[in-house]
FIMINU-458941 format. One record per residue (C-alpha): x, z, y; residue in one letter. Coordinates in pm, whole numbers, plus 32768, in hexadecimal, padded with zeros to 4 digits. Each point is the difference from the previous one (the first is absolute). Example, Ala and Ser with C-alpha at 12.3 -4.5 7.8 and 13.67 -1.06 7.14 Angstrom:
BEGIN
84CE830C7E3Ea/80897FBE8158s/
//
This chain:
BEGIN
7166CE9DEBFFm/7FB87E908024n/7EC27F82809Eq/7F0F7F3C7F27p/803D7E908002a/7F107F1980B2e/7EED7F797F1Fp/80407EAA7F6Ft/7F057EFF7F84p/808580447EA2h/7FAF8174801Cr/7EAD7FBB809Br/7FAD7F167EE0a/806E810D7F09a/7F1F8108809Al/7EE37F08800Da/80347FBB7E8Ef/7FF381737FADi/7EBA801580C0f/7F747ED47F43v/808380847EB2t/7F4A814A8026v/7EC57F52807Bm/7FF87F087EDDl/804A810B7EFDd/7EEE80DB8093m/7F177ED57FFFl/80507FBC7E93a/7FBF81697F9Df/7ECE801980E1g/7F5C7ED47F5Di/7FEA80AC7EADi/7F8781508085i/7E8A7FB67FF4p/800D7F5B7EA7v/80F880BF7F27l/7F1881277FB1p/7EE27F117FB4h/80E27F317F1El/805981407F47i/7E8C80497FD8v/7FCD7EA47F6Bd/812580207F0Fl/7F9A81547F79i/7E887FCB8014g/7FD5816A806Cg/7F5D80D1810Ds/807E803B8161i/8070815F7FA0a/80D27F777EDFr/80897EEB80DCa/806981078101a/80DB80A57EF9v/80A27EB17FACw/80377FB48172v/80B6814C8017g/80D57FA47ED2a/80577EAE809Bf/806A80AB8142g/80CF81067F4Ba/80B57EF37F36l/804D7F328137y/808E812A80B7m/80C680787ED3t/80B57EB48003m/804380208173q/807681677FD4f/81027F927F01v/80717EB980A0f/7FEA803B8179s/814A80C18014p/80A07EED7F31v/7F7F7EFC80F5q/807780CB812Bg/815B802E7F6Ca/800E7E8F7FA1l/7FA97F9C8164s/811380E58087d/80F67F607F0Fr/7F967E917FF3y/7F327FD6813Eg/7E9280018064r/7FBF7E8B7FDDr/80397FF07E87t/7F1581237FBBv/7EEC7F7380DFi/80117EA67F61l/7FFE80837E9Ai/7ED980DE805As/7F327EE0808Bs/804C7F1D7ED8l/7FB281117F03g/7EB5805480A4l/7F997E938005g/803D7FD77E8Cv/7F59814C7FB5d/7EC17FA780BBf/7FE87EC47F2Ai/801880D37EC3v/7EF080E78082m/7F227ED9805Ba/80157F867E98l/7FE581557F55a/7EE87FEC7EFBp/801B816B7F93v/8030814D80ADl/815B804B7F72w/80927EC18099l/7F6880558152l/8096815B7FD2f/81567F667FBAl/7FDD7F2B8138g/7FD4813680D6r/813E80907F6Aa/80C57EC98060v/7F69800D815Ds/808581618025g/815E7F8F7FA1v/7FFF7ED280E9c/7F5780938133a/8141804580C0a/7FC77F2B8134s/7F4A811280C1f/811781007FE4s/81197F038026t/7F567F6F8134a/8017815580A4n/8170801C7FA5a/802E7EA7809Ay/7F6280808143i/80E9812E7FFDa/81247F0C7FE4d/7FAF7F2D8130i/7F3680DA80F0v/80A0810E80DCp/7F9481667FC4k/7F348029813De/7F2E7ECD7FACk/7FBD803B7E90r/7EB680BC8021a/7F647ED780B2a/80A17F0D7F0Aa/7F6A80C17EDEf/7EBA7FF380BFg/801B7E858006m/802A80037E86l/7ECD80DC7FF1g/7F4C7EF680C8a/806B7F007EFCa/7F5F80DD7EFAf/7ECA800A80D9g/7FEB7E878025i/80267FCF7E8Ag/7EFF81107FC6f/7F077F5880E9i/800B7EB17F50v/805980657E9Bg/7EDC80DA7F92p/7F027F2A80BAa/808A7EC67F5Bl/801680B17EB0g/7E988071801Bg/7F917E9E8056f/80C87F627EE5l/7F9F81107F0Bg/7E947FB48044h/80397EB07F56w/810380607EFBn/80AA81527FC6l/81487F577F9Br/801B7F0C8122l/8099810580EFp/812180327F0Bf/80577E8D8011w/7FFA8007817Bv/80DA813A8000a/80FB7F507F1Ca/800C7ED680EBs/804080DD812El/811D80B87F55s/80A67EBE7F8Dl/7FDC7F63815Av/80A08139808Fn/81247FDC7F0Ef/80387E96806Ac/7FE7805A8170y/80FA811A7FD9g/80F17F307F33y/80277F06811Df/7FD480E28131v/806D81677FC1l/816A805F805Ap/80AC81317F70e/7FF1813680DFs/811380C67F52l/81577F56800Ap/80E4802E7ED4k/80F480DB80BFe/7EE680F58053r/7F7A80267E9Er/804781187F0Ct/81357FC97F2Da/7F4E801B7EB1s/7EB180327F5Af/7FE7816F7F98d/7F0380537EF1w/80148171805Fr/7F537FAC8147h/7F2E7EDD7F80a/7F0180DE7F55n/7ED880C88088p/80A581537FD9f/814B7F958096g/7F3C7F6F8123a/7F5E81528045v/815D80988010v/80467F0F811Dl/7ED0808480BCl/806D81697FD3r/81477FB580B5r/7F337FD1813Ey/7F1D81348035p/7F187F658102q/7FE17EC37F31v/7FAA80CF7ECDf/7EEB80B780BCa/7F747EBC808Cl/80187F677EA4a/7F1F811C7F87t/7F047F9E810Av/802D7E9A7F95f/7FB6805B7E95f/7EBE80B6805Fl/7F907EDA80D7i/802F7F127EE0n/7F5B80E97F07l/7ECE801880E1a/80007E85802Fq/7FB97FD07E8Ff/7EA98096802Ds/7FAF7EB580A9l/80D37F287F1Bn/7F5B80777EC2s/7E988046806At/7FA17F308132y/7F717ED47F45v/7F4380CB7EFDl/7F99811180F8f/7F627F0B80F2t/7F567F4D7EDEd/7F7181497F7Ey/7FAF809C8153r/7F8C7ED580CEf/7FCF7EE77F02g/81177F27808Fw/807D7EDC7F2Fg/814D7F438018p/7F967F438138q/7F94813580C3a/813A80BB7F93v/80D67EDD8072g/7F607FF78158y/801B81778036t/816B80007F96l/802B7EE580F8g/7F7E80F08108l/810680FA7F8Fv/81037EEF8030g/7F8A7FB08161v/800C816C8068c/8150803D7F57s/80967EC8809Eg/7F95806E815Dl/808F815B7FCBv/814E7F827F7Bq/80347ED580E7a/7F73808D8144v/7FD381788006l/814880667F5Cv/80D17F3F80FCr/7F338073812Cr/7FD8816D7FA4l/816380437F86m/809B80148160p/7EEB80EC806Dk/7FDE80E47ED3l/814F7FFB7F4Eg/803F80007E8Be/7F8E81647FB5r/7EB07FED80B1r/7FBB7EAB7F68m/803C80887EA1i/7F2581348030l/7EE47F4280AAi/80027EF97EEFg/7FF481017EE8l/7EE480BE80A7s/7F337EC28022l/80427FB17E91c/7F6B81517FA1v/7EC77FB580CAl/7FE77EA17F70g/801280717E96y/7EFE8113803Cl/7F157F04809Ea/802B7F127EDAf/7FB381117F05g/7ED6809A80B2l/7F5B7ED480AAa/7E907FFB7F96p/7FC77E948060t/80BD7EB87FF9a/7FF67FEE817Cl/80B2814E8029l/80FC7F977EF8f/804C7EC580CAl/801E80C98143l/810A80D77F58a/80E27ED37FC1i/80937FEF8164p/804781777FF9v/80B27FE07EB3f/80CA7ED38078c/807680C08133l/80B580DB7F06g/80F37EDC7FE5g/80A0807F8140l/80C580F67F29a/80B57F047F24g/80EC7F3A80E5p/8091812B80C0p/803280C77EBFa/80AB7ED77F5Fq/80DA7FC88131s/805F816F800Em/80797FF97E98m/80D87ECA8030t/80AD80AC8125h/807C81177F1Eq/80927F317EE2v/81517F517FF8d/7FDC7E8C804Bp/808E7F8A7EB2h/7EFE80D77F47e/7EC77F6B809Eq/7FA97F437EC2g/8026813A7F2Dr/7F2B80C180F9l/7EF07EFA7FE3q/801980077E86g/7FE6817C8002a/7ECC7FFD80DEl/7F5D7EF17F31t/804680D07ECAs/7F498124809Fl/7EDD7F1B8050a/800B7F857E9Bs/800881647F7Cl/7EC3804080C7a/7F767EC37F64g/804780797EA0i/7F1D812E802Af/7F1E7F9A8121g/7F317EE17F6Bp/7FA980B97EC1a/7FC0814680B9m/7F177F6A8106f/7F587F097F14a/7FB281127F05n/7F8980E48117l/7F137EED8074f/7F897FC77E9Ba/7FC581777FD4l/7F338024813Df/7F187EDF7FAAi/7FCE807A7E9Bs/7F0480F67F74d/811581067FEDh/805080048175a/804D81658078p/7F5E7FAE8150v/7ED47F1C8003s/80007EBF80CAh/81667FFE8084l/80877EA97F9Ap/80F380168126g/80B6812D7F6Aa/81407F327FE3a/80047FC28177f/7FC38171804Av/812D805A7F29l/80CD7EF980BBa/7FA480A6814Ba/807E814E7F7Am/814C7F637F99l/802A7F69815Bl/7FB7815180A0a/8127808E7F3Bv/80D57ED5806Aa/7FAD8049816Ct/807B81667FE1l/81457F8C7F5Ev/80327EFA8113a/7FCD8105810Fi/811C80CE7F6Fr/80E37EDA7FACa/7FF27F6A815Dt/7FF7813C80D1r/815A7FBA8093h/7FC27E8F804Av/80057FB28177p/7EB27F928091q/80937EE180C7t/7FE57EAA7F62a/80D67ECE7FF1h/7F807EC980B1p/7F927F557EC0d/7FAC7EAF8099d/802B7F237ED1v/7F797EAB7FAEs/80687EEB7F18l/809A7F538129a/80DB8112808En/808380D17EDEv/81788021800Fq/80DA803B7ED0p/8093815B7FEBa/814C7FA37F63m/80C080938123g/7F3E81458008d/809080937EC4v/81487FFF7F40p/7F5D7F5A7ED3t/7E9F7F787FEEp/7F4B80417EDCg/7BDE80FE7F87i/7D967F8D7F13p/7FFE80728127s/7F7780697EAFp/7ED2808B80A4h/7FAB7E988051s/80BB7F5F7EDCa/7F19808B7EEEe/7EC77F337FF5q/7EA180597F9Bt/7FC97F957E9Br/
//
């Protein structure tokens, strides 16, 4: 087996671009987080409870599009390369944000979310790009660096969106469009291809480029399939935040777009520290299995605290606990890439994104309607507006039990995951043929 080649300035620039791509895309999505629900309220002229139902419908539509098209994008990147998919994604998102900024009626805004779901491939393809160029023993830390990029975008995006939305609810959409188009131009001139033609799949196979064919791929790898189940439950629970955070904090604590933006900025700070610092430092000490189980357990505690916090202060104090749950994502993602053939990394990413999207089809409507029920006069339990977060904690408790069983034979020793943008080495020599949001991070609060 050949040793990985020494890093070149070209490769370093490529990894830096992937980092910037994820950060800019997260920034673009983060900017609209504090304003999209309020824009829906304005367009329908309805109550918060009615708007919550529409927010759930928007989320379900977005994820339905991702469920259908993510395997297609993964298979296309395996066949035609990562660069093409990333560039088309950035360009499509830029144009789509412009359409949403101009939307005078709800149905056009609804259509814009559908197009966003089709185009949002850069997160999953970025992970496949990392699997192409980073050796196996360093991937967990590399995925942690991508998580840090999410965190940086999440720090600035919602805070900026809340500030801009204070002046005009549509202004954040224009800024998001500009960021996506700048990212396209940057990638067009900087990004090299990570998957050479001789290492790509021979043809594009529609049997595998669909959500159900993608699940068949997961079933070929038993440990991957079990971890994918954990992955699905994580993403399903995440939609309790995606679909209710803005309206819940407005109802419970009276927070407007600006306060929501600042608190989501706090989430970004904590998440960035976890992904960029703690993952890399704790991996050699804890190993992949312990990191996954500790992260899931902290997620359970975080969701319970969100749902049951009686005051805004206690809600804020729960944010660092919840963000520590991010310790589970990078090692789980790394573990799955180890099990899959190198030339199928794009299909693996597409399959995992489809699972996240499947969670997104049911999650937003389920949690948004649960929130609406528990703030209505027909609530089965009085004064429990955080019921959606309590349900999320229960789902993560199940995910923890599945992870315990799925990883019971994983050694406790860890690889020395000392990765930075400056020292990542391409893994082309590690495998016969090179070929995953973090979806837990990739799906944003909406």
